[in-house]
C-alpha positions as CSV (number, residue, x, y, z in Angstrom):
1,M,0.3,10.2,-15.3
2,I,2.7,8.9,-13.0
3,G,-1.1,7.9,-11.2
4,R,-1.6,6.7,-14.6
5,F,0.8,4.1,-14.5
6,L,1.0,3.4,-11.6
7,G,-2.9,2.1,-11.2
8,A,-2.8,0.2,-14.4
9,G,0.6,-2.5,-13.2
10,L,-1.5,-2.2,-10.0
11,L,-5.1,-3.5,-11.6
12,R,-4.0,-6.7,-12.4
13,R,-2.7,-7.5,-9.8
14,I,-5.4,-6.9,-7.6
15,K,-9.8,-6.7,-8.0
16,P,-10.5,-3.5,-9.3
17,G,-13.7,-3.1,-6.4
18,N,-10.7,-3.1,-3.8
19,L,-8.2,-0.3,-5.5
20,L,-10.8,1.3,-6.5
21,G,-11.4,1.3,-2.2
22,L,-8.4,2.2,-1.6
23,C,-7.8,4.0,-3.2
24,A,-10.8,6.1,-1.2
25,I,-10.1,5.6,1.4
26,C,-6.3,7.1,0.4
27,A,-8.0,10.1,-1.2
28,A,-10.6,10.8,1.8
29,T,-7.6,10.6,4.0
30,L,-5.5,13.0,2.7
31,V,-8.3,15.6,2.8
32,S,-8.6,15.6,6.1
33,A,-5.6,15.5,6.9
34,S,-4.3,18.5,4.7
35,M,-8.2,20.4,6.7
36,L,-6.8,19.6,9.6
37,L,-2.3,20.4,8.6
38,G,-1.1,23.7,7.3
39,G,1.4,25.1,5.3
40,H,3.4,23.2,2.2
41,T,1.7,20.0,4.0
42,A,-1.7,20.6,3.7
43,I,-0.9,21.9,-0.1
44,V,1.5,18.9,-0.7
45,G,-2.2,16.4,0.3
46,I,-4.5,17.9,-2.3
47,L,-1.8,17.4,-5.1
48,A,-1.1,13.4,-3.5
49,V,-5.1,13.2,-3.9
50,G,-5.0,13.9,-8.0
51,L,-2.4,10.7,-7.7
52,F,-5.7,8.6,-6.2
53,N,-7.9,10.5,-8.1
54,S,-6.2,9.6,-11.4
55,I,-6.4,6.0,-10.8
56,M,-10.6,5.3,-9.7
57,F,-11.3,6.7,-13.2
58,R,-10.9,3.0,-15.1
59,P,-12.1,1.0,-12.2
60,F,-15.3,3.6,-12.0
61,F,-16.0,3.1,-15.6
62,S,-15.4,-0.9,-15.9
63,L,-17.6,-1.8,-12.6
64,G,-19.9,1.0,-14.0
65,V,-21.3,-1.1,-16.2
66,A,-21.0,-4.6,-15.9
67,E,-23.8,-7.3,-15.4
68,L,-25.9,-4.4,-17.6
69,G,-26.2,-7.3,-20.4
70,P,-27.3,-6.5,-23.4
71,L,-28.3,-2.5,-21.8
72,T,-24.4,-2.2,-22.1
73,G,-24.2,-0.3,-24.7
74,N,-26.4,2.9,-23.1
75,G,-25.4,2.9,-20.5
76,S,-21.8,3.2,-21.0
77,G,-23.1,5.7,-23.6
78,C,-22.6,4.5,-26.6
């Protein structure tokens, strides 16, 4: 839930595409660091990936249906 609330606040200040890219880079960095490190540091890194994944869902959907025009209903699964 922390990630969802932080994401809502950040989306008001940062463009969705830029935030999505930033979160993806952070998540990839954490996964890479977790593979190279061990122990509790790796565990905390993998848990932190969930924080960045929870922020990413809203931009995925909004950017996925952007500029579909009359096909927005089909693109959104309705």
